C-alpha positions in Angstrom: -58.9 95.9 13.9 -55.7 96.3 15.9 -53.6 93.3 16.8 -54.1 94.3 20.5 -57.8 93.6 20.2 -56.9 89.8 20.0 -54.8 89.6 23.2 -56.0 86.7 25.2 -58.2 85.3 22.4 -57.2 82.1 20.5 -56.4 82.7 16.9 -55.7 80.3 14.0 -52.5 81.3 12.2 -50.1 80.3 9.4 -46.6 79.2 10.7 -43.5 79.6 8.5 -39.8 80.0 8.7 -36.7 80.9 6.7 -35.7 77.8 4.8 -32.4 79.1 3.5 -29.9 76.2 4.1 -27.2 78.7 5.1 -29.1 79.6 8.3 -31.0 76.5 9.2 -28.4 75.2 11.8 -28.7 78.5 13.8 -32.2 79.6 12.9 -34.4 79.9 16.1 -37.2 82.1 14.7 -40.5 81.4 13.1 -43.0 83.8 11.5 -46.7 83.7 12.6 -49.4 85.2 10.3 -52.7 85.4 12.3 -55.5 84.6 9.8 -58.8 83.7 11.5 -60.5 84.4 14.9 -63.4 82.7 16.7 -64.4 85.7 18.8 -67.9 85.8 17.1 -68.6 82.1 17.7 -67.5 81.0 14.2 -64.2 81.5 12.4 -63.9 84.8 10.6 -60.9 86.1 8.6 -58.8 88.9 10.2 -56.1 91.2 8.7 -53.2 91.5 11.2 -49.5 91.9 10.4 -47.1 89.1 10.9 -45.2 88.4 14.2 -41.6 87.3 14.3 -41.2 84.8 17.3 -38.0 83.9 19.1 -38.2 80.2 20.0 -34.9 79.7 21.8 -34.6 76.3 20.0 -33.9 75.2 16.4 -36.9 76.0 14.2 -37.0 72.8 12.1 -37.9 70.3 14.9 -40.3 73.0 16.3 -42.0 73.3 12.9 -42.3 69.5 12.5 -44.1 69.4 15.9 -46.3 72.4 15.5 -47.1 72.2 11.7 -48.1 74.9 9.3 -51.6 75.6 10.7 -51.3 76.5 14.4 -53.4 77.9 17.2 -51.8 80.9 19.0 -52.6 82.9 22.1 -50.9 86.2 22.8 -50.5 86.5 26.6 -49.5 90.2 26.3 -49.1 92.9 23.6 -46.4 92.3 20.9 -43.5 94.6 20.7 -42.4 96.6 17.6 -39.8 94.6 15.7 -36.5 96.6 15.6 -34.7 94.2 13.3 -33.9 96.3 10.2 -33.5 93.2 8.0 -37.0 91.8 9.0 -40.2 92.5 7.1 -42.3 91.4 10.2 -43.7 94.4 12.1 -44.1 92.7 15.4 -41.8 90.6 17.7 -42.6 88.2 20.6 -40.9 85.5 22.7 -42.4 82.0 22.8 -44.1 81.8 26.2 -42.6 79.5 28.8 -45.0 77.0 30.6 -47.1 78.8 33.1 -45.9 82.2 32.0 -48.2 85.2 31.5 -46.0 86.8 28.9 -45.1 85.9 25.3 -47.1 83.9 22.8 -48.1 80.2 22.9 -48.0 78.2 19.6 -49.6 74.8 19.3 -50.7 72.5 16.4 -54.3 73.2 15.5 -56.2 70.1 16.6 -59.8 71.2 16.2 -62.1 69.7 13.5 -64.1 72.8 12.5 -61.5 74.2 10.1 -61.7 72.3 6.8 -58.8 72.5 4.3 -59.8 72.9 0.7 -58.1 70.2 -1.5 -58.3 70.8 -5.2 -58.6 67.6 -7.3 -58.4 68.5 -11.1 -60.0 65.3 -12.3 -61.2 61.8 -11.5 -63.8 62.6 -8.8 -65.9 59.5 -9.8 -62.9 57.3 -9.2 -62.2 58.9 -5.9 -65.8 58.4 -4.7 -65.6 54.8 -5.7 -62.1 53.9 -4.3 -62.1 56.3 -1.4 -58.4 57.0 -2.1 -56.8 60.5 -2.4 -53.3 61.4 -3.4 -51.8 63.7 -0.8 -51.3 67.2 -2.3 -47.8 68.7 -2.3 -48.6 71.0 0.6 -49.8 68.1 2.6 -53.1 67.6 4.6 -52.9 70.1 7.4 -56.4 69.8 9.1 -58.2 66.8 10.6 -61.0 67.1 8.1 -61.0 68.3 4.5 -63.4 69.5 1.7 -62.5 68.4 -1.9 -63.1 70.8 -4.8 -63.6 69.4 -8.3 -65.1 71.1 -11.3 -66.6 73.9 -9.2 -68.3 71.6 -6.8 -67.1 70.8 -3.2 -67.5 67.4 -1.6 -67.2 66.4 2.0 -66.4 66.9 4.8 -64.0 63.9 4.8 -61.9 62.4 7.5 -58.8 60.5 6.4 -56.4 57.8 7.5 -52.8 57.6 6.1 -51.9 54.6 3.9 -48.4 55.6 2.9 -46.4 58.8 2.2 -48.3 59.4 -1.0 -52.0 58.6 -0.3 -54.8 58.4 2.3 -58.1 56.6 2.6 -61.1 58.9 2.9 -63.9 58.3 5.5 -67.2 59.8 6.3 -68.3 60.3 10.0 -70.7 58.1 12.0 -72.5 61.1 13.4 -73.3 62.1 9.8 -74.6 58.5 9.1 -71.6 57.9 6.8 -72.9 60.4 4.2 -71.0 63.3 2.6 -72.5 66.2 0.8 -72.1 68.0 -2.6 -71.9 71.8 -2.2 -72.2 74.3 -5.1 -69.5 76.9 -5.7 -72.0 79.6 -4.9 -72.5 78.1 -1.4 -68.8 77.7 -0.6 -67.1 80.7 -2.3 -68.3 83.4 0.2 -67.1 81.3 3.2 -63.5 80.7 2.0 -60.7 82.0 4.2 -57.2 82.5 2.7 -54.6 81.0 5.0 -51.4 81.9 3.0 -50.3 83.5 -0.2 -47.6 80.9 -0.6 -48.0 77.3 -1.9 -50.6 78.4 -4.4 -52.9 80.0 -1.8 -54.1 77.6 0.8 -57.8 78.0 1.6 -59.9 76.8 4.5 -63.6 77.0 5.6 -65.5 76.8 8.9 -67.6 73.6 8.8 -70.2 75.2 11.0 -71.0 77.8 8.4 -72.0 75.2 5.8 -75.8 74.9 5.4 -77.2 71.3 5.8 -77.4 69.8 2.3 -80.6 69.1 0.5 -81.5 65.4 0.3 -80.6 65.2 -3.4 -77.1 66.5 -2.6 -76.3 63.8 -0.1 -73.8 61.1 -1.3 -73.7 57.6 0.4 -70.0 57.1 1.3 -70.4 53.7 2.8 -68.8 51.2 0.4 -70.4 47.9 -0.5 -67.7 46.0 1.4 -68.1 48.2 4.5 -71.9 47.9 4.4 -71.9 44.1 3.9 -69.4 43.6 6.8 -71.3 46.0 9.0 -74.4 44.0 8.5 -73.0 40.4 8.6 -70.8 41.1 11.6 -73.9 41.9 13.5 -75.5 38.6 12.5 -72.8 36.4 14.1 -75.1 35.4 17.0 -73.4 33.2 19.6 -74.7 34.8 22.8 -77.5 37.0 24.2 -75.1 39.9 24.1 -74.5 39.4 20.4 -78.3 39.1 19.9 -78.6 42.5 21.3 -76.1 43.7 18.6 -78.5 42.8 15.9 -81.5 44.3 17.7 -79.4 47.5 17.9 -78.7 47.2 14.2 -82.4 47.0 13.4 -83.1 49.9 15.7 -80.4 51.8 13.8 -82.2 51.1 10.6 -85.2 52.9 12.1 -82.9 55.8 12.9 -81.9 55.9 9.2 -78.3 54.8 9.5 -79.5 52.2 7.0 -81.7 54.1 4.6 -84.1 52.4 2.1 -81.3 52.6 -0.5 -78.9 50.9 1.8 -81.5 48.2 2.6 -81.7 47.5 -1.1 -77.9 47.4 -1.3 -77.8 44.9 1.6 -80.5 42.7 -0.2 -78.4 42.7 -3.4 -75.2 42.0 -1.6 -76.7 39.1 0.4 -77.8 37.5 -2.8 -74.2 37.3 -3.9 -72.7 36.5 -0.5 -70.7 33.3 -0.2 -72.3 32.2 3.0 -75.9 33.1 2.1 -77.4 30.1 3.9 -75.7 30.8 7.1 -76.7 34.5 6.9 -80.3 33.7 6.3 -80.2 31.1 9.2 -78.8 33.8 11.5 -81.6 36.1 10.5 -84.1 33.4 11.3 -82.6 32.9 14.8 -83.0 36.6 15.4 -86.7 36.5 14.3 -87.4 33.5 16.6 -85.7 35.1 19.6 -87.6 38.3 19.2 -91.2 37.8 20.6 -92.9 40.5 18.5 -91.3 39.3 15.3 -92.1 35.6 16.1 -95.7 36.3 16.9 -96.2 38.1 13.6 -94.4 35.4 11.6 -96.4 32.6 13.2 -99.7 34.4 12.6 -98.7 34.8 8.9 -97.8 31.1 8.6 -101.1 30.0 10.2 -103.1 32.4 8.0 -101.3 31.8 4.7 -99.1 28.7 4.9 -101.1 26.1 7.0 -100.9 23.6 4.1 -97.1 23.7 4.4 -97.3 23.0 8.2 -99.6 20.0 7.7 -97.1 18.4 5.3 -94.7 17.8 8.2 -97.4 16.3 10.6 -98.3 12.6 10.2 -101.9 11.8 9.2 -104.2 11.4 12.2 -101.5 12.4 14.7 -103.1 15.8 15.6 -106.1 16.1 17.8 -107.3 18.6 20.3 -105.7 18.0 23.7 -105.0 19.8 26.9 -101.5 18.3 27.3 -99.0 21.1 27.9 -95.8 21.5 26.1 -93.9 21.0 29.3 -95.6 17.6 30.0 -94.8 16.4 26.4 -91.1 16.9 26.9 -90.9 14.5 29.9 -90.5 11.2 27.9 -87.4 9.3 28.9 -84.5 9.3 26.4 -83.4 6.1 24.7 -80.0 4.8 25.8 -77.4 4.3 23.1 -74.2 2.6 24.1 -70.9 4.2 23.2 -68.5 1.9 21.2 -65.5 0.9 23.3 -63.0 0.9 20.4 -61.1 4.0 19.3 -62.4 5.1 15.9 -60.1 6.3 13.2 -60.4 10.0 12.6 -63.1 10.5 9.9 -63.0 13.9 8.1 -66.6 13.4 6.9 -67.8 12.9 10.5 -67.9 16.6 11.1 -70.1 17.2 8.1 -72.5 14.5 9.2 -72.6 16.1 12.7 -73.4 19.5 11.2 -76.3 17.9 9.1 -77.6 16.2 12.3 -77.5 19.5 14.2 -79.4 21.2 11.4 -81.9 18.3 11.4 -82.3 18.6 15.1 -83.0 22.3 14.9 -85.6 21.8 12.1 -87.4 19.1 14.1 -87.3 21.1 17.3 -88.8 24.1 15.5 -91.6 21.9 14.0 -92.3 20.5 17.4 -92.4 23.8 19.2 -94.4 25.6 16.5 -97.0 22.8 16.5 -97.5 23.1 20.2 -97.5 26.9 20.4 -99.7 27.7 17.4 -102.1 24.8 17.2 -102.2 24.0 21.0 -102.7 20.3 20.3 -100.4 17.4 21.2 -102.3 14.1 21.0 -99.7 11.7 19.6 -96.3 13.2 18.9 -94.3 10.2 20.2 -92.9 9.5 16.8 -91.6 13.0 16.4 -90.1 13.0 19.9 -88.4 9.7 19.3 -86.7 11.2 16.2 -85.5 14.2 18.2 -84.1 12.0 20.9 -82.5 9.6 18.5 -80.7 12.5 16.7 -79.6 13.9 20.1 -78.0 10.6 21.2 -76.4 10.1 17.8 -75.0 13.6 18.0 -73.6 13.0 21.5 -72.0 9.7 20.4 -70.4 11.1 17.3 -69.1 14.0 19.2 -67.3 11.7 21.7 -66.0 9.5 18.8 -64.7 12.6 17.0 -63.0 13.9 20.1 -61.3 10.6 20.7 -60.1 10.5 17.0 -58.8 14.1 17.3 -56.9 13.2 20.5 -55.3 10.3 18.7 -54.4 12.4 15.8 -52.8 15.1 18.0 -50.7 12.3 19.7 -49.4 11.1 16.3 -48.7 14.6 15.2 -46.7 15.3 18.4 -44.6 12.1 17.9 -43.8 13.0 14.3 -42.7 16.5 15.3 -40.4 15.1 18.0 -38.8 12.7 15.4 -38.3 15.6 13.0 -36.5 17.6 15.6 -34.1 14.6 16.3 -33.5 14.1 12.6 -32.7 17.8 12.0 -30.1 17.8 14.8 -28.2 15.0 13.1 -27.9 16.7 9.8 -24.4 17.9 9.2 -24.2 21.7 9.1 -21.8 21.7 6.1 -24.1 19.6 4.1 -27.0 22.0 4.9 -24.9 25.0 3.7 -24.1 23.1 0.5 -27.8 22.5 -0.1 -28.6 26.2 0.5 -25.8 27.3 -1.9 -27.2 25.1 -4.7 -30.6 26.7 -4.2 -29.2 30.2 -4.9 -26.9 31.4 -7.7 -23.2 30.6 -7.7 -21.1 32.5 -5.1 -20.1 35.9 -6.2 -16.4 36.4 -6.5 -15.1 39.5 -4.7 -13.3 41.8 -7.1 -10.5 44.1 -5.8 -11.3 47.7 -6.7 -8.4 49.9 -7.7 -8.0 53.1 -5.6 -8.3 56.4 -7.4 -5.1 58.0 -8.4 -5.3 61.5 -6.8 -2.4 62.7 -9.0 -5.0 62.8 -11.8 -6.9 65.6 -10.1 -7.0 69.2 -11.3 -7.6 71.9 -8.7 -8.6 74.4 -11.3 -11.6 76.2 -9.6 -12.1 79.2 -12.0 -15.6 78.8 -13.4 -14.6 80.4 -16.8 -11.8 77.9 -17.3 -14.0 74.9 -16.6 -16.8 76.2 -18.8 -14.3 76.9 -21.6 -12.9 73.3 -21.3 -16.4 71.8 -21.6 -17.4 74.2 -24.3 -14.3 73.2 -26.4 -15.1 69.5 -26.1 -18.7 70.1 -27.2 -17.5 72.2 -30.2 -15.0 69.5 -31.3 -17.8 66.9 -31.1 -20.0 69.0 -33.4 -22.6 69.8 -30.7 -24.8 72.8 -31.6 -25.7 75.0 -28.7 -28.3 77.8 -28.6 -27.5 81.4 -29.6 -24.2 83.1 -30.0 -21.0 82.1 -28.1 -22.0 84.0 -25.0 -25.4 82.2 -24.9 -23.7 78.9 -25.6 -21.3 79.3 -22.7 -24.2 80.3 -20.5 -25.9 77.0 -21.5 -22.7 75.1 -20.5 -22.7 76.9 -17.2 -26.3 75.8 -16.6 -25.3 72.2 -17.2 -22.4 72.4 -14.7 -24.4 74.3 -12.0 -27.1 71.7 -12.1 -24.6 68.8 -12.1 -22.8 70.3 -9.1 -25.7 71.5 -6.9 -28.3 68.8 -7.6 -28.0 65.1 -6.7 -29.8 64.2 -10.0 -30.1 66.3 -13.3 -32.6 65.1 -15.9 -32.3 65.9 -19.6 -35.8 65.6 -21.2 -37.1 65.8 -24.7 -38.3 63.9 -27.7 -36.3 61.0 -29.1 -33.3 62.1 -31.2 -32.5 65.4 -29.4 -29.1 64.0 -28.3 -29.7 63.6 -24.6 -27.5 60.6 -24.0 -24.6 61.8 -26.2 -24.7 65.1 -24.3 -24.3 63.3 -21.0 -21.3 61.3 -22.3 -19.7 64.5 -23.6 -20.1 66.3 -20.2 -18.5 63.3 -18.4 -15.7 63.2 -21.1 -15.0 66.9 -20.7 -14.7 66.7 -17.0 -12.2 63.8 -17.4 -14.6 61.2 -15.9 -15.5 59.0 -19.0 -12.2 57.2 -19.6 -11.0 53.7 -20.4 -8.4 53.3 -17.6 -8.7 52.3 -13.9 -9.6 55.9 -13.0 -12.9 55.8 -14.8 -15.6 57.8 -12.9 -18.6 57.4 -15.2 -21.1 54.5 -15.4 -24.0 54.2 -17.8 -27.1 52.3 -16.7 -29.6 51.3 -19.4 -33.0 51.2 -17.6 -35.3 48.4 -18.5 -39.1 48.1 -18.4 -40.5 46.5 -15.3 -37.9 47.6 -12.7 -39.5 48.1 -9.3 -36.6 48.6 -6.8 -32.8 49.1 -6.6 -32.5 45.3 -6.7 -33.1 45.4 -10.4 -30.2 47.7 -11.4 -27.8 47.1 -8.5 -28.4 43.7 -6.8 -29.6 42.2 -3.5 -28.6 39.9 -0.7 -29.7 36.3 -1.2 -30.6 34.8 2.3 -30.4 31.2 0.9 -27.0 31.4 -0.7 -25.9 34.1 1.8 -24.3 36.0 -1.1 -24.9 39.2 -3.0 -26.8 38.6 -6.3 -25.4 41.3 -8.5 -27.7 42.7 -11.3 -25.1 45.2 -12.6 -21.5 44.4 -11.6 -20.2 47.8 -12.8 -22.8 49.8 -10.7 -22.2 47.6 -7.6 -18.4 48.0 -7.9 -18.8 51.7 -8.3 -21.0 52.0 -5.1 -18.6 49.8 -3.2 -15.7 52.1 -4.3 -17.7 55.2 -3.3 -18.4 53.6 0.1 -14.7 53.4 0.7 -14.3 57.0 -0.4 -16.9 58.3 2.1 -14.3 60.0 4.4 -12.1 61.3 1.6 -11.5 65.1 1.8 -13.2 67.1 -1.0 -9.8 68.2 -2.4 -8.8 64.6 -2.9 -12.2 63.4 -4.2 -13.1 63.2 -7.9 -16.8 63.5 -8.8 -18.5 60.2 -9.9 -21.4 60.3 -12.4 -24.0 57.6 -13.1 -26.2 58.0 -16.1 -29.8 56.5 -16.0 -30.5 56.2 -19.7 -34.2 56.1 -20.7 -34.9 56.6 -17.0 -38.7 56.6 -17.4 -39.0 53.2 -19.1 -39.9 52.2 -15.5 -41.3 54.4 -12.8 -38.2 56.1 -11.5 -39.7 56.8 -8.0 -39.9 53.0 -7.6 -36.5 51.6 -8.6 -34.6 54.8 -7.5 -36.6 55.2 -4.2 -33.6 54.4 -2.1 -31.9 57.5 -3.5 -34.9 59.8 -3.4 -34.6 60.3 0.4 -31.0 61.5 0.1 -31.5 64.1 -2.6 -31.3 66.9 0.0 -27.6 67.2 1.0 -28.6 69.0 4.2 -31.2 66.4 5.2 -31.0 64.6 8.5 -31.4 61.3 6.7 -28.4 59.0 6.7 -26.9 58.8 3.3 -26.8 55.0 3.2 -28.1 52.2 0.9 -29.3 49.0 2.6 -28.4 46.1 0.2 -29.7 43.4 2.6 -27.9 41.0 5.0 -25.1 43.0 6.6 -24.3 45.0 3.5 -24.8 48.8 4.1 -23.2 51.2 1.6 -22.6 54.8 2.4 -23.3 57.3 -0.4 -20.7 60.2 -0.4 -21.5 63.7 -1.5 -19.4 63.5 -4.6 -21.8 61.0 -6.3 -24.1 62.6 -9.0 -26.7 61.1 -11.2 -27.7 62.2 -14.8 -31.0 60.9 -16.3 -32.5 61.0 -19.8 -36.2 60.8 -20.3 -38.3 60.8 -23.5 -41.6 62.4 -24.3 -43.5 59.5 -26.0 -46.2 56.9 -25.3 -43.7 54.2 -24.4 -42.6 55.8 -21.1 -43.9 56.4 -17.6 -44.9 59.9 -16.5 -42.5 61.6 -14.0 -44.1 61.8 -10.5 -44.3 65.2 -8.7 -42.2 63.6 -6.0 -39.3 63.1 -8.5 -39.8 66.4 -10.3 -39.6 68.3 -6.9 -36.1 66.8 -6.4 -34.5 66.9 -9.9 -33.1 69.6 -12.0 -34.8 69.2 -15.4 -33.3 70.6 -18.6 -35.5 70.3 -21.7 -33.8 69.8 -25.0 -35.4 70.2 -28.4 -34.3 69.5 -32.0 -34.5 73.2 -32.8 -32.0 74.1 -30.1 -29.6 71.1 -29.7 -28.9 68.6 -32.4 -26.3 65.9 -32.9 -24.1 66.0 -36.0 -23.6 62.8 -38.0 -19.8 63.3 -37.3 -18.4 61.0 -34.7 -17.8 62.3 -31.2 -14.3 63.4 -30.3 -12.2 60.7 -28.6 -10.2 63.4 -26.8 -10.3 62.9 -23.1 -8.5 65.4 -20.9 -5.7 63.9 -18.8 -6.7 65.7 -15.7 -10.0 65.2 -13.8 -11.7 68.3 -12.3 -11.9 67.7 -8.5 -15.2 67.7 -6.7 -13.9 70.6 -4.5 -13.2 72.7 -7.7 -16.7 72.2 -8.9 -18.1 73.3 -5.6 -16.0 76.4 -5.5 -16.8 77.3 -9.1 -20.5 76.4 -9.3 -21.8 76.2 -5.7 -20.2 79.1 -3.8 -21.0 79.7 -0.2 -22.0 83.0 1.4 -22.5 84.7 -2.0 -24.3 88.1 -1.8 -26.9 88.7 -4.5 -27.2 91.9 -6.5 -30.3 93.8 -5.2 -31.6 94.1 -8.7 -31.6 90.3 -9.0 -33.4 89.9 -5.7 -36.0 92.5 -6.8 -36.7 90.6 -10.0 -36.9 87.3 -8.2 -39.4 88.8 -5.7 -41.5 90.0 -8.7 -41.4 86.5 -10.2 -42.7 85.0 -6.9 -45.4 87.6 -6.8 -46.6 86.6 -10.3 -46.7 83.0 -9.3 -48.6 83.8 -6.1 -51.2 85.9 -7.9 -51.9 83.0 -10.2 -52.1 80.5 -7.3 -49.1 78.5 -8.6 -47.0 77.1 -5.8 -43.2 77.5 -5.5 -42.2 74.7 -3.2 -39.5 74.9 -0.5 -37.0 72.8 -2.5 -37.6 74.9 -5.6 -36.9 78.1 -3.6 -33.7 76.6 -2.3 -32.6 75.5 -5.7 -33.2 78.9 -7.2 -31.1 80.5 -4.5 
């Protein structure tokens, strides 16, 4: 079909834009790929060429607002794209409000399109915990279908817990059930949204056949089922009584199936307040005429011997006295003590017991009158009821008086405490707080960097040769011949310059840590004088935040509690260098040795958000109190990680942000000879590294571009995503 056949008809499309950082500030265009149409009543895939859209605003905030899956409406026919550098055949302007020309683009907000989320393992755990890790592409539709082992589960709604996970929910209109669909049932309905990101697939929920009974899965957890039932039993008014009636009516409508009734029965047997629950159920039964009649008939027919146990001998005889007449006996008068009782904690317990006794006696009285229709001599029972009532009223008044007295004493004590706190000397209070915390941290004056030490050598070959010579003198073995070895050194320097963190990974003994030291030494950073620009941090197991390897503000002592003085001093120095011009700045390198002894995305989380140099996030580190450190661009991290059972796995969130270089014993090994103590007198400036290994405005050889496009095509064919950060890093 032609694209003109869809003018005036809503389409669901894939929204994308050029993420090249060189163009982001002035990029005002997005690319719309129409994928599915609802002209036939349900969503069907369509094949239409992409449209380049002029937004007249920066594309990044527009993309954050509209999202990747959008609903579009072409008001008129698109024009042919005359831009020779564009691969999009059509061009349109974003329609202005009320305009009849251009194209409208809005976030898709319907719930018929289901995103397919592939979960490689752990479906049983997911069905039990209801927790799902957000995939790298994100969750782009309101409802999703989860694929695992060839089967599809859902549909699910979800609510966000944090940036990494969501809680899955089933819908009320589907009785909180989900379904299991076979691959054969889903495969013909899949619609491909994009060739990028591993091939995102969606499906129209309306095309799914209703599942067979054996393929339904109860997605109401034990906790939700118990709370749903018990909350309805909290009867304190007629309105709440109607709630439980509604619940039982819902049971008839199969929200609570027989399986769920059995689960409720099992849960109630283990409930902490089982007695209260059963009592509430009894109230419901007695307040519902149909239920009460059936229960009383059953008691008279099967449990008359139990009723007779509670009736005194000879006290029951046929009589025409009505229940209303029997209740007219005057109440006994009980005088209220004139003294103020001391507050008795056990009094409330006795009152509760008396209330329960009153209820039991009242029920015996009413059931005897209603079912047996006799009331010859029930004076003794009535006296007991009235006695309990008067005792209850008396104890309530005594309890209230004791509570009033207790409140008065409490108020007086609080007033005295306020007066005492005002008389405490402030200096004494400060002294007490300081003794609670650690001793006060002495401020250390940090020497300024000597810019005369900087070398402005910006030729890449010279810098590579300098590092290569240091590695050779230190007996480091690099792969291949000299050309290959120099290329390996270039790889190290490109990663160090362009990436905020570079990770050297491999088995223990591959020389990862010593290689980091040699790189810092070759650049003139690892030195023993006041111009040292290299810090090694030995990561320990159990670290959970930056407080463990830097420090934190102690609100009691009002001082910084320093975990690593060298790291804290370095960050303080870098904060003072934030506005230094690049030509006067020397790179600063921190090494996280054995970085995965603790989860790096936890203790290094404060730095994860500033890995992107062109991000809108402020490059600051909040240490607590009033201490806020600014992180300049010339700080770089190196990390070493081992492949063994003693370490934590690297999370996708970290892998997406770090350059990772794998070392192996066959390629790089450390000689037994000691490392060279030679340290160049000059330090390579940060600006020199940028000019040599991160040039701006570089044009690529067309052959390289062609090969890179072929690589992307192979990844796309095999449904392996290349994420935006990776695309930018490759460029």
